[in-house]
C-alpha positions, 0 to 999 in steps of 0.5 A: 527611256534614258534609264533603259538605255543606261541599263542596257549599256551597263549590262553590255559592259558587265557581259564584256567584263565577264568574258562574255559568259552570256551568249550574244544570241541570248542578249539579242533575243532579250533585247528583241523581246524588250523592244517589241514589248516597248513597241506594243506598249507605245502602240496601245497608248497611241491607240487609246488616245 
C-alpha cells in the first residue's frame, strides 16, 4: 500500500513540475478508477474468506 501512495505522490510531483501538462480531470479519473479497482479487489478477498 505504501508503494501505491508513494507512486501517486511521485506522479503528482512530476505533473506539477511539468507545468501540469496532464489535465487534473484525467488524473482524477485515473485515481478514481485505481481506487475503485482496489476496492473491488479487497471486497473479493473478504468475500472469499
